[in-house]
N, C-alpha and C positions, 0 to 999 in steps of 0.2 A: 409677442408671444412668446413664453421658452417651452422647447422642444424638450416633450418628457422622454425619459427615457424608458425603452422599453424592456428592454437587456437584462433578465437576470442572473444568478449566478449557480452554476450547477456542479457537484461532484459528482464527478463519475469515481467506481471505485473499482480496483482491480484487484487480482490476483496473479498472482506469477512467480514463478522458478527462482531460485538464485542458486547457485553451486560455491558451496566455500568446504575451507578442508580444516581440520582438528589435525593437531599433532599430539597428539597419545606417546607416551613411553609406557610399553608395555611388555609381557614376555610373547604374546605369540596373538596372531590375530584375534584369534576368537578374546583373547584377556584386553584387545583393547576395543573390541563391540560390547565387550560386558562395563566397562568403564565408561565408555560413551552410552550406555543405554542406561546407568546409574546418575547417571550425568554426574560424573564424580574427574570434571578436568575443568579448566578457565574458560573465558573470552580469550585471554592472552596468548593462547594455545590456538585461534581461527583466524583464520585470512580465509578474505573471499574472492573467487571473481569479477569484476567489472559486468555490468550489463544484466538484464534482466530475460529469463526463454517464457516463452510460450504463455503471455500476457495474453488475460479473460478479462473480460469487462463480466465483473459481480451483479452490478446497479448502478443508477444513478440518480445521487439525490437535487434536490432544491432546497436553495438554501431557503431557511424563512426568519426572516425576525421582524420587529414592532413595527419598524415603519416603514416596511413595503405599502408601496401605491398602488391598487388596483384599480388596472382600467382594463376597458373593453378596445377592442387596436378598431379604429373608427370610427370611434363614438365621440373622443377630443378630438379636436382636430387645432 
């Protein structure tokens, strides 16, 4: 008799911080912040540190698809 797989796929959704740097040419620190806040920069001017920081689990979702076989543990042997 074939052994049934009782494992399911779950997605663990996490939120984390990543540190990056925009290179913005400006007249002053305030002008650089104004350009950043206005979104007047390009992704070509962006670099990021590797790694994630302060990772927090937001939720866990079970994968659901049409051919999922429902079983009661111990009923089908």
